GUZALUM-111803 format. One record per residue (C-alpha): residue in one letter; y, x, z. Coordinates in pm, whole numbers, plus 50000, padded with zeros to 5 digits. Layout:
REM residues N
AYXZ ...
END
This chain:
REM residues 428
M853526340181279 A856186344381550 N856486373481791 H858146365882124 P859816393882322 I858726406082665 S861746418282857 I863336419983200 E866966411083265 S867166415383644 A865046419283955 G865986396384240 G869686400384164 E869466438184193 Y872026457583992 M870246481183753 E870586495983407 S866986505883342 V863466501883469 L860456524983480 V857306510883318 V854536515283576 A851486498183428 W850476474083155 A847896448383265 A846826439882908 K846176458882586 P847466451082238 G845286424882077 E844156408882405 T844766372082477 V847316363282745 K848056331182931 A851366317583054 G851986330783407 Q849616360483360 L850826394683471 L851716415683168 V853496446683296 T854736461083623 V858066479283622 E859896497883896 T863576496483977 A865496517284227 K864356494184507 A861106476784420 A858176471084189 T858636439983975 E855966420883784 V856746406583442 E854606376483352 A853836360083017 D856056330382944 R853556315182700 D849946316482579 G849166339782291 W848146375482216 L849796407982326 A850916420881988 E852916452382061 I853856476382340 H857206493582282 F857496513382607 R854486531982741 E853606537283106 G855896563283261 Q858806556583021 E862206542983116 A863446511982938 P866996498182937 V867376464583107 G867136437482843 A865136459482604 V862026444582446 L859106460282631 G856576444382399 T855846412182212 I853526381982237 S852226367181913 D851396330781849 V848636340881610 E845606362281679 P846106396881522 Q843806407181240 L840746426481356 A841886457581176 A845256456381346 S843886448881692 A841526478381673 Q844446502281668 A847316501481917 P850756500481755 T852896531281751 P855356529382044 T859046529481967 P860116566281952 Q861886577582264 P864536604582287 A863046639082339 A863156651982695 P866246673382741 N866146710382804 L866516717683173 E869226744083167 P870156764883471 A872956748183665 A876176761783802 A877756746784113 I877256709284168 A880386689384084 R881976666784343 E882896630584281 T886406637884167 A885276664783928 A882786639983785 G885606615783706 R884626589983971 Q886876575384233 P885736584884586 G883566557184725 A882856541784384 R879326529884313 V877186557484165 V875386545983850 A871966562383815 S868566555083666 P865776544083905 L863866576283844 A866946597483917 R867586578384240 R864036583384360 L863936620484276 A867306626584440 R866236608184754 Q863006628384778 A864846661384726 G867646653084972 I870376653384706 D873446631384734 L873946613784401 A877696613084466 D877666650984420 L876226649384069 E877906646183732 G876026621983509 S875276631483151 G874386596183040 P876656569082895 N879666562083119 G878646590183353 R875216575383434 I873046599983627 K869706607183462 Q866566626083568 R867876657183393 D870986657183611 V868906657683929 Q866756685183781 K869896704683694 A871026702884057 L867616715184173 D867786744283929 G871266752284060 R869896752784413 A867246777684303 A869846800184138 R871976804684450 P871906838384625 P869976838984955 T873216837285155 E874056804184988 A870576789085010 V870446753885148 A868116743585428 A866016720485210 P863066737485033 L863166744484661 L861356715784494 S861856722984125 P858606733883957 Q858836759383678 P857186748283355 A854116766383225 P854706790782941 K854786774082597 S851926796382487 S849636781282749 S847076758282588 V845006751682899 P845626715483004 I846136702083354 I843636674483435 L844556650183715 L841896630183904 H842986601584132 G841546589884463 F839286560984563 G840656526784470 A843536540984262 D843856548683891 R845686573483668 S849036557083746 A848816574084087 W850316604783914 R853286587183750 Q855816602683992 V854436637983953 L853906639083577 P857616639883478 L858136669483713 L855466692183568 G857596702283270 K857756689482914 D855806719182777 V852806712983002 D849756695582852 T848556669983110 I845726644583106 A845326618583381 L841896601983379 D840686568883519 L837466576483708 P834396553983664 R834686520383849 H838476524383837 G841286513783602 A840386513283235 N836906526183321 A836106499183577 S832976489583384 V831556524883387 A828936528883660 A828856558383900 D827106560384234 G828276592984386 V830496623484362 D828016641884139 H827916612383897 L831716612283885 A831806649683816 Y829256647583533 W831206618883379 V834436639483392 S832576668783237 D831376645982956 Q834966634882892 F836076671182868 E833346677982614 A834276647082411 M837926658382403 G836996693882310 I838306708182638 E836526740482732 E838806751283015 A841316733483239 H843436734683551 V842156706383769 V844156686384023 G842326661384241 H843386637584517 S840966625684789 L837846613984601 G839306630684292 G839476662984491 A835806659984583 T835036652984216 A836986683984113 L834996705484355 A831706691084228 L832866697983872 T833056735283944 S829336735384026 I828316720083692 G829546749783490 R830086731883158 V833896735283179 A835756766483288 V837996755483575 R840926779983577 S842576767483897 L842216739884155 T844886720384340 L843336696784595 L845356669684770 A843666657385090 P840246663084930 G837156644885045 G833986661585165 L835376690385375 G834336672185693 P832456640585792 E835306619385931 I837096592185734 N838916560085822 G836236534885731 G838546505985817 F840986517485550 I838256518785286 A837036483985378 G840566470185389 L841346484885049 T838346468684882 R838166435585070 S841766424385117 T842336392484918 T846036387084991 A849026409384931 A850016407085299 A846606419785412 L846466447485154 E849976458685242 R848906464585604 W846196488285486 L848396505585229 H850796513685513 V847976533685673 M847926558585387 L851626567185425 G853336589385677 D856336565885661 P855086530185602 S858596518485514 S858456539785197 L855976515985032 P857876499784741 Q858466462484768 G855886443584567 Y853526473384543 A850686456184728 Q850976425284510 A850896446684195 V847776465284317 L846046432584405 R846856416784071 Q845586447383887 M842336446784085 E841886410084000 K842736416783636 I840056443083582 G837616426883826 N836376458683994 R836406447584359 A832606444484384 S832196476784189 L834436495584432 E832526481384728 M829286493484571 L830706528384518 A832076528884875 S828616520585013 R827246551584838 L830076574384949 F830746563185307 S828946548785606 G831376534685858 D833706563485949 T831496589985788 Q831666606785448 L828166609885303 F828966639285074 D829776675785146 T831996696884922 L832636725585162 S829896747585016 A831276742484665 L834736752584789 G833266784584931 R831826794584593 I835076791384399 A836466822984239 V839716809384091 P843176802984245 T842806773284479 R845376754284682 I844986725884934 V847896702385005 W847586678685300 G849916655885491 R849996662885863 S850266625285924 D847176616285719 R845416586685885 V842726583285618 I841116617885624 P842096641485909 A844296670385799 T842296692386038 H839626693785765 A841886718785588 Q841126743785865 R837596746385729 A838776760885399 P837836797285324 D840526823285381 F841216828085009 V842426791984976 A846176785985012 V846726756985255 H849956736685280 L850396710785557 L853326687685487 S855286672785777 G855996635485765 V853486630385482 G850316609485500 H847336607185264 V849186606184930 P851466636684881 Q851876627984514 M853576595484615 E855366606984931 A856516641684818 P856096642784439 A858626670384372 L857036694184622 T853566684384503 A854546691984142 R855956725684247 L852736735184427 I850596724084132 M852596746283897 E852466775684137 T848676772784134 V848616770883753 R850906801083714 S848826821583956 A845846817483723 A847696832283424 
END
């Protein structure tokens, strides 16, 4: 039996030292065909799809979703021989990754010369560090890298953010503080994240690393989505009962719940069931606070059959359409084709929406909440109007983000993570 490596050496000639694993399109033990999408990775500039170079079986996964992998590293392996049933029933243990570094308070940010770089030299940084720095308005040339050969890592960007927070008020910079404080280690109440319509748990991949290494987080795939595409659900209440069942199966009796769009509506419905103690709620552009919705977007999301068509509709959900990563639409389309949930999503959409109208109402549930609750909405949202936030009761903290559309977790992940953690801490 021979195992053949799955790796990536470059992406369209782009210079890079590492990639971020976004999503695996197959599970260990599943058959794969030559040319089939295996895994999507992200570089500093684009999403890149890695395809199988031969027929066989996916034998191992060495880097999980959300982990960085050095360029040239073996992401997984394809076997020529079908794995034994006992082996295929249990996913292999991923290659151990270095523990996340402690985020120590920073002093002043070093300049290029202090970092040992020649002025104007190319800054070497990981894709994740580049993205976080760009979102926080930090110039990578001002940072001193702690990685090999001065490579800038996520921890270096975090260190700069912590340094910004430590400055006296007279030295405060104009940009807002984006660094979330981790929950206390003694906290055993997990944060549950629920994605929006047509997405899956990978929607939170940019936020999760920013919530702190001591925070227990669980991102679920809702019924008719992602790994649970075959699970039927015909409305917000069905989704909420399913989530409640998952909590019970995992032994979760209380949780901080974060929900985006349809996930936000599901979170609100969950509070009415009463089987799980919801300690706090963070709602990103939640559904059900008003009747209006962009029905064209929903239809375009479920019916687009080409990457070019889907990309047009994905642009609608962003405040800045140019921020959509290259290849993102193709990756979404391939994933939808892989799991085969297009018809299932259309069925769910027919139960949730009628044209430009939402058929469910979560406003009354929001009014009954007695725990810390926060709503985060992009002022430029073209899917659900941000004006729906005005209907929230006075006890709800409302944040309207300038230049952000329907997906704050993608467009402003650092600020979104900070607001999530502020909500969690307020419930302590």
